[in-house]
TORDRENRO-133819 format. One line per 8 residues: number of its first residue (from 1); their letters; for each residue x, y, z of N, C-alpha, C. Coordinates in Angstrom, 1 decimal. Last residue first. Example, Ala and Ser with C-alpha at 12.3 -4.5 7.8 and 13.67 -1.06 7.14 Angstrom:
2> SA> 12.8,-2.2,7.1,13.7,-1.1,7.1,12.9,0.0,7.9 | 13.2,-5.7,7.8,12.3,-4.5,7.8,13.2,-3.3,7.8
! end
This chain:
240> ALAAEAPA> -41.2,104.4,216.7,-40.7,103.0,216.9,-41.3,102.0,216.0 | -42.4,106.8,216.6,-41.5,106.5,215.5,-40.9,105.0,215.6 | -43.8,106.9,218.9,-44.6,106.9,217.6,-43.7,106.5,216.5 | -41.8,107.2,220.8,-42.6,105.9,220.7,-43.3,105.8,219.4 | -41.0,109.8,220.4,-40.0,108.7,220.1,-40.8,107.4,220.0 | -43.3,111.2,221.1,-42.8,111.3,219.7,-41.8,110.2,219.4 | -43.5,110.4,223.9,-44.5,110.1,222.9,-44.0,110.1,221.5 | -41.0,111.4,225.1,-41.3,110.0,225.0,-42.4,109.7,224.0
232> VELADLIS> -40.6,114.1,225.6,-39.9,113.5,224.4,-40.5,112.1,224.1 | -42.2,114.7,227.8,-42.2,115.6,226.7,-41.6,115.0,225.4 | -41.8,113.0,230.0,-42.8,112.6,228.9,-42.7,113.4,227.7 | -40.2,114.3,231.7,-39.6,113.2,231.0,-40.5,112.8,229.8 | -42.2,116.0,232.8,-41.0,116.6,232.1,-40.3,115.5,231.2 | -43.7,114.1,234.1,-44.3,114.8,233.0,-43.2,115.5,232.2 | -42.0,113.3,236.2,-42.5,112.3,235.2,-43.0,113.0,234.0 | -41.7,115.7,237.5,-40.5,115.1,236.9,-41.0,114.0,235.9
224> RASRVLRS> -44.3,116.0,238.6,-43.8,116.9,237.6,-42.6,116.4,236.8 | -44.3,113.9,240.4,-45.2,113.8,239.2,-44.8,114.8,238.1 | -42.5,114.9,242.2,-42.1,113.7,241.5,-43.0,113.5,240.2 | -44.1,117.0,243.1,-42.8,117.3,242.5,-42.3,116.1,241.7 | -46.2,115.6,244.3,-46.5,116.4,243.1,-45.2,116.8,242.4 | -44.7,114.3,246.4,-45.6,113.6,245.5,-45.8,114.4,244.2 | -43.5,116.3,247.9,-42.7,115.4,247.1,-43.5,114.6,246.1 | -45.4,119.4,247.5,-45.1,118.1,248.1,-44.2,117.3,247.2
216> KRGVRSSA> -46.4,121.7,246.5,-45.0,121.7,246.7,-44.5,120.3,247.4 | -49.1,121.3,246.4,-48.4,121.6,245.1,-46.9,121.6,245.3 | -49.7,120.8,249.1,-49.8,119.8,248.1,-49.0,120.0,246.8 | -49.4,123.3,250.3,-48.5,122.2,250.7,-48.6,121.1,249.6 | -51.4,124.7,248.9,-50.0,125.1,248.8,-49.1,124.0,249.2 | -53.7,123.4,249.8,-53.3,123.2,248.4,-51.9,123.6,248.2 | -53.5,121.9,253.1,-53.6,123.1,252.2,-53.1,122.7,250.8 | -55.3,118.8,253.5,-54.3,119.8,253.9,-54.3,120.9,252.9
208> AGHLSDVG> -57.3,117.4,252.5,-57.2,117.3,253.9,-56.1,118.2,254.4 | -57.6,117.1,249.7,-58.3,118.2,250.4,-58.2,118.2,251.9 | -56.2,115.2,248.5,-57.6,114.8,248.9,-58.3,115.9,249.6 | -53.8,116.3,248.2,-54.5,116.1,247.0,-56.0,115.7,247.3 | -53.1,116.3,250.9,-53.3,117.5,250.3,-54.1,117.3,249.0 | -52.7,113.5,251.3,-53.7,114.2,252.1,-54.1,115.6,251.4 | -50.5,113.1,249.6,-51.7,112.5,249.4,-52.9,113.2,250.1 | -48.5,114.6,251.0,-48.9,115.0,249.7,-50.2,114.4,249.3
200> ERDLAVTT> -48.3,113.2,253.3,-48.8,114.6,253.4,-49.2,115.0,252.0 | -47.3,110.7,252.3,-48.6,110.8,252.9,-49.2,112.2,253.0 | -45.7,109.7,249.7,-45.8,110.9,250.5,-47.1,111.1,251.1 | -43.7,108.1,247.5,-44.7,107.8,248.5,-44.6,109.0,249.5 | -43.2,109.5,244.2,-42.8,109.4,245.6,-44.0,108.9,246.5 | -42.9,107.6,241.3,-43.6,108.6,242.0,-43.4,108.4,243.5 | -40.6,106.8,238.7,-41.1,106.5,240.1,-41.8,107.8,240.6 | -40.4,105.1,235.5,-40.2,106.2,236.4,-40.8,105.9,237.8
192> VSAVGTAR> -39.5,103.7,232.6,-39.9,103.3,234.0,-39.5,104.5,234.9 | -39.4,103.1,229.4,-39.8,104.2,230.2,-40.3,103.7,231.6 | -38.7,100.6,228.3,-37.7,101.6,228.4,-38.1,102.7,229.3 | -39.2,97.3,229.4,-39.9,98.6,229.2,-38.9,99.7,229.3 | -38.1,94.9,230.2,-37.8,95.4,228.9,-38.5,96.7,228.5 | -38.5,93.9,232.8,-39.6,93.9,231.9,-39.2,94.3,230.4 | -36.0,94.0,234.1,-36.8,92.8,234.2,-37.9,92.7,233.2 | -35.0,96.5,233.6,-34.2,95.3,233.1,-35.1,94.1,233.1
184> AVNAARYP> -37.0,98.1,234.8,-36.7,98.2,233.4,-36.0,97.0,232.8 | -36.7,97.3,237.4,-37.9,96.9,236.7,-37.7,97.1,235.2 | -34.2,98.4,238.1,-34.4,96.9,238.2,-35.6,96.5,237.4 | -34.6,101.1,237.6,-33.6,100.4,236.8,-33.8,98.9,236.9 | -36.4,101.7,239.7,-36.8,101.8,238.3,-35.9,101.0,237.4 | -36.2,99.3,242.4,-36.1,100.6,241.8,-36.4,100.6,240.3 | -37.9,97.4,244.8,-37.3,97.4,243.5,-37.3,98.9,242.9 | -39.3,97.4,247.2,-37.9,97.0,247.2,-37.2,97.2,245.9
176> RDGVLVVG> -39.3,100.9,246.7,-38.8,99.8,247.5,-39.8,98.6,247.3 | -40.2,103.3,245.7,-39.0,102.7,245.1,-38.4,101.6,245.9 | -43.6,104.4,244.6,-42.5,104.1,245.6,-41.3,103.4,244.9 | -45.0,103.1,242.1,-45.5,103.8,243.3,-44.6,103.5,244.5 | -43.7,103.5,238.9,-43.6,102.7,240.2,-44.1,103.6,241.3 | -45.0,103.5,235.9,-44.8,104.4,237.0,-44.8,103.6,238.3 | -44.0,102.6,232.6,-44.4,102.1,234.0,-44.1,103.3,234.9 | -45.5,103.3,229.4,-44.4,103.4,230.4,-45.0,102.9,231.7
168> IRGRAAAT> -46.1,103.2,225.9,-46.4,102.8,227.2,-45.2,102.9,228.1 | -46.9,102.9,223.0,-46.6,104.1,223.7,-46.9,103.9,225.2 | -47.7,100.6,221.6,-46.3,100.7,222.0,-45.9,102.0,222.8 | -50.4,100.8,221.5,-49.7,100.9,220.3,-48.2,101.2,220.6 | -51.9,100.1,223.7,-51.3,101.5,223.7,-50.5,101.7,222.5 | -52.5,97.5,223.1,-53.6,98.4,223.3,-53.1,99.8,223.2 | -49.9,96.3,223.1,-50.7,96.3,221.9,-51.8,97.4,222.0 | -49.2,96.7,225.8,-48.4,97.3,224.7,-49.2,97.4,223.4
160> LGDLREQF> -51.1,95.1,227.0,-51.1,96.5,227.3,-50.3,97.2,226.2 | -50.4,92.5,226.1,-51.8,93.1,225.8,-51.8,94.6,226.0 | -47.8,92.3,227.1,-48.1,92.2,225.7,-49.4,92.8,225.3 | -48.2,92.5,229.9,-47.4,93.5,229.2,-47.7,93.5,227.7 | -49.4,90.9,231.8,-50.3,91.7,230.9,-49.5,92.6,229.9 | -47.3,89.8,233.2,-48.3,88.9,232.6,-49.2,89.6,231.6 | -46.0,92.1,234.1,-45.4,91.3,233.1,-46.4,90.3,232.4 | -47.8,92.8,236.2,-47.6,93.7,235.0,-47.0,92.9,233.9
152> HAVGTLDP> -47.5,90.7,238.0,-48.8,91.0,237.3,-48.7,91.9,236.1 | -44.8,91.1,238.7,-45.2,89.9,238.0,-46.6,90.1,237.3 | -44.8,93.6,240.0,-44.1,93.5,238.7,-44.5,92.2,237.9 | -46.4,92.9,242.2,-46.8,94.0,241.3,-46.1,93.9,240.0 | -44.9,90.9,243.5,-46.3,90.6,243.0,-46.7,91.7,241.9 | -42.5,92.2,244.1,-42.5,91.0,243.2,-43.9,90.7,242.6 | -42.9,95.8,243.9,-42.6,94.5,244.6,-42.8,93.3,243.6 | -43.8,98.5,243.3,-42.4,98.0,243.0,-42.0,96.8,243.8
144> RVAVFTFD> -46.9,98.6,241.7,-46.2,98.5,243.0,-44.9,97.9,242.7 | -47.6,100.6,238.9,-47.2,99.3,239.4,-46.6,99.5,240.8 | -49.5,102.1,236.4,-49.1,102.2,237.8,-48.8,100.8,238.4 | -48.8,102.8,233.2,-49.3,101.7,234.1,-48.7,101.9,235.5 | -49.6,105.3,230.9,-48.8,105.0,232.1,-49.5,103.8,232.8 | -49.5,106.0,227.5,-50.2,105.2,228.6,-49.2,104.9,229.7 | -49.9,108.8,225.3,-49.1,107.8,226.1,-49.9,107.2,227.1 | -51.9,110.0,223.9,-50.5,110.2,223.5,-49.6,109.2,224.1
136> ATRMIDIT> -54.8,108.0,223.1,-54.0,108.8,224.0,-52.6,109.0,223.4 | -56.0,106.0,221.5,-56.0,107.4,221.0,-55.2,108.4,221.9 | -55.7,103.6,222.9,-55.3,103.7,221.5,-55.1,105.1,221.0 | -56.8,104.2,225.4,-55.4,104.0,225.3,-54.9,104.1,223.9 | -59.5,104.3,224.5,-58.9,105.5,225.1,-57.3,105.4,225.0 | -60.0,101.8,223.7,-60.1,102.9,222.7,-59.5,104.1,223.2 | -59.8,100.5,226.1,-58.8,100.2,225.1,-58.8,101.3,224.0 | -62.0,100.8,227.7,-60.9,101.8,227.8,-59.8,101.6,226.8
128> PSNHTWRG> -63.6,98.7,227.6,-63.9,99.8,226.6,-62.8,100.8,226.6 | -61.8,95.6,227.9,-62.3,96.9,228.5,-62.6,97.9,227.4 | -60.7,93.2,227.4,-62.0,93.5,226.7,-62.6,94.8,227.3 | -58.4,92.8,228.9,-58.3,92.8,227.4,-59.5,93.2,226.7 | -58.2,95.3,231.4,-58.5,94.0,231.0,-58.6,94.0,229.5 | -56.7,97.4,234.0,-56.8,97.0,232.6,-57.3,95.5,232.4 | -58.4,99.4,236.3,-57.6,98.1,236.1,-57.8,97.7,234.6 | -58.6,102.8,235.2,-58.8,101.7,236.1,-58.0,100.5,235.8
120> CDIVGNGI> -58.2,105.0,233.6,-58.9,103.9,233.0,-59.1,102.7,233.9 | -58.1,108.3,233.7,-57.9,107.2,234.6,-58.8,106.0,234.1 | -56.5,110.5,231.7,-57.8,109.7,231.7,-57.5,108.4,232.5 | -55.4,113.7,232.0,-55.1,112.3,232.4,-56.5,111.6,232.4 | -54.4,116.4,229.8,-55.4,115.6,230.6,-54.9,114.2,230.9 | -54.2,119.9,228.7,-53.6,118.6,229.1,-54.5,117.8,229.9 | -56.8,121.3,226.7,-55.5,121.4,227.5,-54.9,120.0,227.6 | -58.8,121.0,224.9,-59.0,122.0,225.9,-57.7,122.2,226.8
112> ARVAGSLR> -58.3,119.0,223.1,-58.7,120.2,222.6,-58.8,121.4,223.6 | -57.8,116.7,224.6,-56.7,117.4,224.0,-57.0,118.8,223.5 | -60.4,115.9,225.2,-59.5,116.4,226.3,-58.4,117.3,225.7 | -61.3,115.1,222.7,-62.0,116.1,223.4,-61.2,116.8,224.5 | -59.5,113.0,222.1,-59.5,114.2,221.3,-60.2,115.4,222.0 | -60.2,111.2,224.1,-58.8,111.8,224.1,-58.8,113.0,223.3 | -62.9,110.5,223.4,-62.5,111.2,224.7,-61.2,111.9,224.6 | -63.7,108.9,221.4,-63.7,110.4,221.2,-63.1,111.1,222.3
104> SAVTAVSA> -63.9,106.3,222.2,-63.1,106.6,221.0,-62.9,108.1,220.8 | -65.5,106.5,224.6,-64.1,106.1,224.6,-63.3,106.5,223.4 | -68.2,107.2,225.0,-67.3,108.2,224.5,-65.9,107.8,224.3 | -69.6,104.8,225.7,-70.3,105.8,224.8,-69.3,106.8,224.2 | -68.0,103.5,227.5,-68.2,102.9,226.2,-68.8,103.9,225.2 | -68.4,105.1,229.8,-67.1,105.0,229.1,-67.2,104.5,227.7 | -71.1,104.5,230.3,-70.7,105.9,230.0,-69.4,105.9,229.3 | -71.1,101.8,230.9,-71.9,102.3,229.8,-71.4,103.7,229.4
96> EARDPNTP> -69.4,101.8,233.1,-69.0,101.1,231.9,-69.8,101.6,230.7 | -71.0,103.3,235.0,-69.7,103.7,234.6,-69.2,103.1,233.3 | -73.3,101.8,235.2,-73.4,103.1,234.7,-72.0,103.6,234.2 | -72.2,99.5,236.4,-72.9,99.4,235.1,-73.0,100.8,234.4 | -70.9,100.4,238.7,-70.1,99.9,237.6,-70.9,99.8,236.3 | -71.5,103.3,240.6,-72.2,102.1,240.0,-71.4,101.6,238.7 | -70.2,105.7,241.1,-69.7,104.5,241.8,-70.3,103.2,241.2 | -69.3,107.7,238.2,-70.2,107.2,239.2,-69.7,106.0,239.9
88> GLVATGGC> -66.4,110.0,237.9,-67.2,108.8,237.5,-68.2,108.4,238.6 | -65.9,113.4,237.2,-66.0,112.4,238.2,-66.9,111.2,237.7 | -63.5,115.3,235.9,-64.9,114.8,235.5,-65.0,113.5,236.3 | -61.7,117.9,237.4,-62.0,116.5,237.2,-63.4,116.2,236.8 | -59.0,120.3,237.2,-60.4,119.9,237.4,-60.5,118.4,237.2 | -56.3,122.2,238.8,-56.9,121.4,237.8,-58.4,121.0,238.1 | -55.5,122.0,242.3,-55.3,122.5,241.0,-55.9,121.6,239.9 | -56.0,120.7,244.7,-54.7,121.2,244.4,-54.4,121.7,243.0
80> PLPQAHGV> -58.8,120.0,244.7,-58.2,120.8,245.8,-56.9,121.4,245.5 | -60.5,120.7,241.5,-59.8,119.8,242.4,-59.1,120.6,243.5 | -63.7,121.6,240.1,-62.3,121.9,240.6,-61.8,120.9,241.6 | -65.3,119.5,237.7,-65.3,120.2,239.0,-63.9,120.5,239.4 | -66.9,119.3,234.4,-65.8,119.1,235.4,-66.0,119.9,236.6 | -68.7,119.8,232.5,-69.0,118.7,233.4,-67.9,118.4,234.4 | -67.7,121.7,230.8,-69.0,121.9,231.4,-69.4,120.9,232.4 | -65.3,120.6,229.8,-65.3,121.7,230.7,-66.6,121.9,231.5
72> VDIESNAH> -66.2,118.7,227.9,-65.5,118.3,229.1,-65.5,119.4,230.2 | -68.5,117.9,225.9,-68.3,119.1,226.7,-67.6,118.8,228.0 | -68.2,116.6,222.8,-68.1,116.3,224.2,-67.6,117.5,225.0 | -70.6,116.9,220.2,-69.4,117.4,220.9,-69.4,117.0,222.3 | -71.8,114.2,218.3,-72.0,115.2,219.3,-70.7,115.6,219.9 | -71.8,112.1,216.6,-71.3,113.4,216.1,-71.5,114.5,217.1 | -72.8,110.0,218.1,-71.4,109.9,217.6,-70.9,111.2,217.1 | -74.6,110.9,221.0,-74.6,110.6,219.5,-73.2,110.8,219.0
64> RASATMTV> -74.1,111.5,223.6,-74.4,110.1,223.3,-74.4,109.8,221.8 | -73.4,113.7,225.1,-72.6,113.4,223.9,-72.9,112.0,223.4 | -74.9,113.9,227.4,-75.0,115.0,226.4,-74.2,114.8,225.1 | -74.1,111.6,228.6,-75.5,111.7,228.2,-75.6,112.8,227.2 | -71.4,112.2,229.2,-71.7,111.2,228.2,-73.1,111.3,227.7 | -71.9,114.1,231.3,-71.1,114.4,230.1,-71.4,113.5,228.9 | -73.3,112.7,233.2,-73.9,113.8,232.5,-73.2,114.2,231.3 | -71.3,110.8,233.9,-72.6,110.4,233.4,-73.3,111.5,232.7
56> LGPEFALG> -69.1,112.3,234.8,-69.0,111.4,233.6,-70.4,111.1,233.0 | -70.7,115.3,236.0,-69.6,114.3,235.9,-69.6,113.5,234.7 | -72.2,117.6,238.3,-71.9,117.1,236.9,-70.7,116.1,237.0 | -72.5,114.7,240.3,-72.9,115.4,239.1,-72.7,116.9,239.3 | -71.5,114.0,242.7,-71.4,113.0,241.6,-71.7,113.7,240.3 | -69.7,116.4,244.6,-71.0,115.9,244.1,-70.7,114.9,242.9 | -67.1,115.6,246.9,-67.6,116.3,245.8,-68.9,115.7,245.4 | -65.3,114.4,248.7,-66.4,115.1,249.2,-67.1,116.0,248.2
48> LRAALDGG> -63.3,112.8,247.9,-63.0,114.3,247.9,-64.2,115.1,248.5 | -64.4,110.3,247.9,-63.1,110.5,248.6,-62.9,112.0,248.8 | -66.7,110.5,246.4,-66.8,110.2,247.8,-65.5,110.6,248.5 | -65.4,111.2,243.9,-66.4,112.0,244.5,-66.6,111.8,246.0 | -63.6,109.0,243.4,-63.1,110.3,243.8,-64.2,111.2,244.4 | -64.4,106.5,242.6,-64.5,106.7,244.0,-64.0,108.1,244.4 | -66.2,104.8,239.9,-65.2,105.8,240.4,-65.4,105.9,241.9 | -66.2,101.7,238.1,-66.8,102.7,239.0,-65.8,103.6,239.6
40> APDAEILV> -65.1,100.1,236.2,-65.6,99.4,237.5,-66.2,100.4,238.4 | -64.2,101.7,234.2,-65.5,101.0,234.0,-66.0,100.3,235.2 | -63.0,104.9,234.9,-62.8,103.5,235.3,-64.1,102.7,235.1 | -62.5,107.5,234.3,-63.2,106.7,233.3,-63.0,105.2,233.6 | -62.3,110.5,235.3,-62.4,109.3,236.0,-63.2,108.3,235.1 | -60.0,112.8,234.0,-61.3,112.1,233.7,-61.3,110.7,234.4 | -58.6,115.7,234.9,-58.6,114.3,235.2,-60.0,113.7,234.9 | -57.1,118.4,233.2,-58.3,117.8,233.7,-58.0,116.3,233.9
32> APADDSWA> -55.7,121.7,233.0,-55.5,120.2,233.1,-56.7,119.6,233.7 | -54.4,124.6,231.4,-55.6,123.9,231.9,-55.3,122.4,231.9 | -50.9,125.1,232.4,-52.0,125.2,231.4,-53.2,124.4,232.0 | -49.1,125.1,234.6,-48.7,125.7,233.2,-49.9,125.9,232.3 | -50.1,123.9,236.8,-49.3,125.1,237.0,-49.0,125.9,235.6 | -51.3,121.6,236.1,-52.1,122.7,236.1,-51.4,124.0,236.4 | -49.4,119.5,236.3,-49.7,120.1,235.0,-50.4,121.4,235.1 | -49.7,118.8,239.0,-48.4,119.3,238.5,-48.6,120.0,237.1
24> AVLALGLT> -52.3,118.0,239.1,-51.9,119.1,240.0,-50.6,119.7,239.4 | -52.2,115.8,237.4,-53.0,117.0,237.0,-52.6,118.2,237.8 | -50.5,114.1,238.9,-50.1,114.6,237.5,-50.9,115.8,237.1 | -52.1,113.7,241.2,-50.7,114.4,241.3,-50.3,114.9,239.9 | -54.3,112.4,240.2,-54.5,113.7,240.8,-53.1,114.4,240.9 | -53.0,110.0,239.3,-53.7,110.9,238.4,-53.9,112.3,238.9 | -52.1,109.0,241.7,-51.1,109.4,240.7,-51.8,110.3,239.7 | -54.6,108.3,242.7,-53.9,109.3,243.4,-52.7,109.8,242.5
16> TAGPSHKA> -55.2,106.2,240.9,-56.0,107.4,240.9,-55.3,108.6,241.6 | -53.2,104.3,241.4,-53.2,104.9,240.1,-54.0,106.2,240.2 | -52.5,102.7,243.6,-52.4,104.1,243.7,-52.6,104.9,242.5 | -52.8,100.0,243.1,-51.4,100.5,243.4,-51.4,102.0,243.6 | -54.8,97.7,243.7,-55.0,99.1,243.8,-53.6,99.8,244.1 | -54.9,94.8,241.4,-55.0,95.4,242.8,-55.2,96.9,242.7 | -53.2,95.3,238.3,-53.9,94.4,239.3,-53.9,95.2,240.6 | -52.4,97.2,236.5,-52.4,95.8,236.0,-53.2,94.9,237.0
8> SCLAVVTM> -53.9,100.4,235.8,-53.1,99.5,236.6,-53.3,98.0,236.1 | -53.6,103.5,233.9,-54.2,102.2,234.3,-53.4,101.5,235.3 | -54.1,106.3,232.0,-53.5,105.8,233.2,-54.3,104.5,233.6 | -53.2,108.3,229.2,-54.1,107.3,229.8,-53.4,106.6,230.9 | -52.7,111.7,228.6,-52.1,110.5,229.1,-53.2,109.5,229.6 | -52.4,114.1,226.2,-53.4,113.3,226.9,-52.7,112.0,227.3 | -51.4,117.4,225.5,-51.1,116.0,225.7,-52.1,115.3,226.6 | -52.0,119.8,222.8,-51.8,119.4,224.2,-51.7,117.9,224.3
! end
């Protein structure tokens, strides 16, 4: 199965919502999980009205020894539009310690149970999530399609590419003012896709509208297109 690492270069471009959309799209076909592994702390539990435990802290506590099995399923909670999530704590110290405990083993644990998205938060060169990006099948960087968003991504492109071992793509959150072709030319990144801006779809992913609406929303349908394109991308990148 496939594991995607998800991060942002700067600000809050909607990476976590993208993660929810990707898992909702994937869950139609096979088990899919979102791991909230942002070292700065998670916000999904509060946003979705879910409990903080079980979650990342309880999962990593049970797998604190290097040879311990990581029980992803036992610490995940169901999401409104399909799939499950292992929710991170809001406290950044607890979040960073938890991520560091399992970072090098997390992709393998997710891959063993199905498809998964690991939300790594904002990328920094010394983040413990680098081990997640290194072991994931592909890394998506969520970028706002404006001058500031693209500029911040370009400043970090070399480090991101090295951390992901070249298996990297951009997901633009919306298509204005710059489209995917514009950003691909400007950055030299071959894989640039777009996820739809869709308020109704976002509300559904957050549980504020029916799951049926969410799964058929423009947001989830565009996430499905991104995943369909990904089927070839990791193998090609590995050969590069």
